[in-house]
C-alpha positions, 0 to 999 in steps of 0.5 A: 515694868512692875514685877508680878508676885507669885502665889508663893510670894503671897503665901510668904507675905501673908505668913509674915503678916500673920506672924506679926499680928498673932502674939500674946493677946491673940492667944489669950483673949479668945480663950478667955472670951470663950470661957465667959461666953459659954453657950453664947460663944457663936455670937460673941465670936462673930463680934470678936472677929469684926474687931479682931480681924475685920478692922485689921484687914481694913487697916492693911487695905488702907495702908495699901491704897493710901499711897503714903509712907505710913501712919503719920502721913495718913494721920496728917490728913487731919493735921500735922499736930494731931498726926504727931500726937496720935502716932506717938500715942498709938506706937507707945501703946502697941510698943513699950507701954502695953503690947510689948510688955504683955508679950513677955508676961504672957510668955512667962505666965504660960510657958515658964510659971508651971516650972517655977516655984511661987517664991521664985517667980518675981526673980525669974520673970525679971531674968526672963524679960531681959532674955526675951527682949534681948533676943527680940532686939537682936532679930529686930536690928536687921528689919530687911530680914523680917520676912525670913525670920517671921514668914519662913521660920518662926510662923510655920513653927508656931502653927505646927505647935498650935495645931497639935494642941488644938487637934487634941482639944477637939478630938477629946473635948473637955465639955459641950459648948451648949452646956457652958455657963454664960457670964455677965454681960454675955448673957444679954449682949454677947455680940457687942461684948465680943466686939469690944473684946476684940479691942484687946488684941490691939490688931486694929491699931497694929494694922496701921503700923504693920500695913506699911511693913507689908507695903514696903516688902511688896515694893522690895519685891519689884512692885511699884505701881500704886494700883498693883501695890494696893491689890497685892496688899489686899491679897497678902492681907487676905491670907493672914486674916483668913488664917487668924479668923480660923484660929480665933474661932478654934481658940474661943470654942476651946475656951467654951469647952474648957468650962466643962472641966475647969473653973473660970480663969483670971485670964486666958493664959492660965486657961491655956496652961490648964488645958495643955497640962490636962491633955499632955501633962508635962509634955503639954506644958513644954509644948505650950511654952514653945507655942507661946514664946515663939508666937510672942517673940515674932510679934515683938520683933515686928513691933520693935522694928515698926516702932523704930522705923516710924520714930526715925522718920518722926525724929531723924536726928536719932538712929534706928538702933537707938530707938530699937534699944530703948523700945526693948529696954522699957518693956523689959522693965514694965513686964514685971508688973504682971499680965493681969495688971497690964491688961487692966491698965491698958483698957482705958487707953484702948477705949480712947484710941480704938474709935480714932483708929477705926474712923481713920482706917474707914476714912482712908479706905473710902478716901478716893471717893472724896479725894482724901479731903482734909475737911472730911478727916477733920470733922469726923475725927474731932467729933469722934474724939469727944466720944472716945474721950468719954469712953476712956474716962468710963474705962479708967480706974475707980478713982477717976471714973467714980469722981463726981465731975467724971460721973456727971459727964459719963452719965450724961453721955449714957443718957443722950449718946446712942450706943454709949452704954455698950461702949460704942458711943463714937459711932453716931458722932463719927457718922455725923462728922463724916456726913458734915465733912462730905457735905462741906467738901461737896459744897466747896467743890461745887462752888469751885467748879461754878467759879471756874466755869464763870471765869 
């Protein structure tokens, strides 16, 4: 008989999930968005919340109702070759190539740079990166302890530290939101710009990885029935998502208020450092250093663990420890290219992967309606893939995006593909693909039913 989870279990599981999600980008991107959106922060924040918490919540639900062992099994509903490519690419993005290095560089930018002379920063970053990922590697070697590390200890410490800073900022605001200057493109399309900014948190992608961690944690607590797992995943995810939504909103408004005193920053990490220094002086810089390092460390532990568990399943001839070691060494190297560069390089990959992840999540959530039929997954994914590829090209560096063949493709898409001009050209192909797939599935199902009836 299944064990029923208690409210305390839901709180711990929700805290763990929040701790896994809430890392570098979750701190810096809402603040940067607030600085740019200014007086239009309300609409920008609403758009941001859809991709930053709405889609991750759907991803968690998808993991709970999929009755699978993880992302690879879900993506295999398209086909196994696609599942290998998509799973590997997604985990490289949320692992050693982008998300993990960003955790270290954000920690360094906000927590260490204020105390280091400019000429020493390169050397200190290298040392810090090694120390950061060594600690994360040690904690990730025991994935069964993830709930204790993150849910019970690291996350509560992080929330207490962040609450101190936010309380100071809202008790004594730096400026009025209504007077904040609005930067392009938040002047004309604040909602859709905020929607796209939510991509940068990587949480919709990470939900496909972290969702299975929460499912595994629920199973380890004695819940085995698929229906009960789905319900418990929903409840645990709700705790995390509500908390994330509140903090995102507070951080975005903090950014909008900060424009009343500071100039627009190159990234949200710099803005947070300025705000902390303003309110609390050197003590504020130390407090923020603790906030960021704890936030990033707990997320790094989760990502290393999720990456290693998945790659052991994909390549069983290699060990968990080997993958954990490799995925800790690589970001320690890549972190040294700097926070702003990491953000820049990640954009085209995110613009390509996000539409594919979103359609996969949505299809899985509604999969009981069409019995998880492969045809629906395939047609929807293949049509979305075309638009996603165009989005990736448009967001690429100038030497790619401004090449004549690429400009021909992207200009054609801008003219003939609805919503492509605002970076959401995948919507119509995805909907058309889903309709075609559903009609195909229904017609085959009806034909099969009639044949069985005749026989």
